N, C-alpha and C positions, 0 to 999 in steps of 0.2 A: 403602629408606626411602619411606614415605610423605610426601609433601610436598604435597598438594591433597586437601582431602576435602571431599565434595561431597554433604551428606546431607537426602533427602528434600526438595528443592527445589520450589518452589511459585511462577510469577508469573504473576500475570494483569496484561495491558495495558489503563489504563483510557481511552480517548481523550477530549477534550473532547464529541465529537458521537459518537453511535454507540453500540451496544453493548460493554460490555467484552469482551476476547479471551483464552481461557487459553492461553498460550503454552508453559509448562511445567509438568507434574504430575508428583510425585515421583518426582525426577530425583537420583540417587544414582551417585556415581562415586570412585572413587579413581587419584590418580598418583602414582607415584614421582618421586624425586628426580633430574633429568636424563632423565625419560624423554619420547620424541616422541609425542604423542597426536593424531589426525586426528578430526575431529569431523564428519561424515557423513551425510546425509540430505536429503527431499524439500524444497523452498522451503517456508517456513514452517514448518518444524518447531519453530523456536527455537535453532538451533545459533549463530546471533551473540548471541541474546537471552543465553544459557548464559555466553558468552564476556564479555558487557559486566557481568553479574553477579559474575564471578570477577574483572574489573578493578577492580568499584569504582563501577561507572556507573550502575548500576541499583541501589536498595535491595533487599537479602534479604528478600521479605515471609514466605514460609515456609519453615520447613528453615533449613539455616544452609552456608555455605562457608566453612571455614579453611585458610590457608597457614601450614607450619609453626607449627600449633597455633594462631593467631590470627586471632580470626574477620574475616571481610572486612568493613567496614562502611563503605569508601569507596574512592577509588584511592590506590596507595601506589608509593615508587619501590622494591619488591620486586616489582613486575609493572609488563613493559614491553609496550607494544602497538604493534602494524602493522598499520594500517589498508589495505584495498583502494587506497584514491586517494590513496596519497605521505603525504600531510598535512605536506609541506615551506612553510616559508615562503618565497615567491616572492621577496620582497626579499632574502633572505640567501644567501650562495655556499655551495658544501655543506660546508666546514668552520664557517663560524657555524651551520649547522643542526644540525651533532654539538656543537659547543662549548654550545648553547642549555642543555639538560639538565644539564651539567657547571658551569655559570653557575650554575642557580638552586641548584646544591648547594655554592656558595660554596669550590670547589675552588681554588686556588691556581693563579696564570693560567697559567705554567710545566708545572705538572703537568697540565693542563685539556688544554691544546695538545698537548701529547707525546700523551696517551693519545686524542682526538680522530683526529689522525693515525696511529695506529696501528690504529683501526679503519677508518679511510679506508681504509687500506692494506689489510685484513683482508677487505673486500669489495671490493678491484678497483678504487678509485676513485683510486688513485696519481695524480698529477697533472691531475686534475679539482677539485682544492681550492677555486681560485677560481672556480669558474662557478658560476651560478646555474640553478636547476630550469629555466628557460625554454631553457637551451641543453644540457639532458641527455634522452636516449632516457627511454622510460618502465621499461625494466629498470635505467638506472641510477640513476632518482629513486629504487627501491623500494629499492636497493641503498642510498643514502645514507640512506634512511628507517630501514633496518635498522640502519646503521652508528648512528643517531642514539640508537635504542634500546637497542644495546647497550654503548653508551659508557657509559651511568649504570648499568651493571654490574646489572642485573636479576636477580632468581634464578627467575624465571618470564616465558616470551615469550608472549605471547597476540598470534595472528596472524589476521586475519579475514579471509581471501579476498587473502590480500595480493597474488597473481597472477593473478587476476581479469581485471584489465584489460588485461594483457598479452597480445601476439600470442601464436602457438603456439610458433613456435621462442624466441620470448625468454623464454617460460615455461618450457619444458623445459631451456634453460639457467639461467633462477634456480632451479628444483629443485633442479639438480644443485650449483650454490653454497652455496645454503642447508644442504644436509646438508654442505658442506666447512665452513661456517663455524660451525655447530654441532659438529662435531665438533673444529674448532680451539678453539672457544669454549662448551664445554659450558653448556646450559641445561635448563629444564623447558619444551617448547614444547606449549601448546595450538593447535590447527592447524585451522581453518573454512575447508571449502572442500565445491564441489559436484561434485567432477572425481574420481571412483573410485579413478583410476589414479595420481595425484596423491596420494591418501591412501595406498594401497598403498606406493609407492616413496618417500615421505618418511617414515612412521610406525612406530613399533615395535608400535601396537595402535591399529585403528581402530573408533569408537565408531558404531555405528549407530541413528539416531534414527530414533522413530516417527513419521507423520504428524500433526500438531497435532491435541491437545495434547502438543507434545514428550516422549517418552520414551526410557529406553535402551533398544532393541530387544534388541540384543546388542554384544558385543565381540568384534572378531576379532584373533587376533595376526597380525602381520604381519611379525616382528623376523626375516627370515631375512638373506644376507647381500645388500646392496643393491649392493655395489662389484664384483661379479661383472661380467667383459664381457656384453655384450648382454643383461642383467638383462629390460631390459623386453621382451624376444622369449623370455624362458624360460618351460617350462610352467608350474615352479611360480608364477612372477610372474601369468601369467594365468589361471590357476585361481584365484588367491585372487582376483583381479580381478573374476572371473565370479560367483564366491560370493556376492560383497560386490555386486555390481551386482545381483544376485537380490535380496536384502535390501532394498537402497536402491528397486528398482522396485516390489517389492510395497509399499512404503509410501507411493511417488509415487501408485501406481492409487488409494489408498484418499484421499489427499490431493486428487486430482483429482475424484474421485465425491463429496468434502465429507463423509466421516465418517471417526472417529479410529481407532486399531487395535483 
């Protein structure tokens, strides 16, 4: 069942100084319910812009975005966002951070605490409920941010390079954790990344975007068994990584040369 429909979206940045920049041009995409999609492309291709448009943080100037048949006109509880830099309240504990969104929903105290603890356990932070963000590692902070977003039960999870600030080892662990969380609590996920291997490992489909102005260059099916042992070393996995890297590299060269597709 189609959940998100992006239809001929165009977006122009108009800075206070300097000339306008066309970030996206004629972008169309359909995303199914509980599907995991990765957005991939060269720097400046509009991946994050498209995510923010879906989140309702930027106005849709031309074209339309609908979620469950409703036009996106602003942020809403049906869409949860996880940013790269954790976005936790430093003065709140892990539990207090996860409770924050539930308090805004006016949920009963006992119910919201039970729900918060459920998702803290789901992301592997049981025992750290009373810790502050300064007492957590980068991976633990991102787990807390994911728990806070999942706790409000959004239908769509928008993730903007959520593991980009982590070291390589922690990033690999978090990728596996995210797949486990997604299987345990299925959501529609739109995941922005620069990492081809990450995109192939996590997503069922990878949307490769062109050099700016961003368009959908192609969509590659990566929906094969990610639970197989040594999947990262398998021929199927690495052939798919090579295929997609070739597409991204082509657009990255165009971007460096300062011309569009």
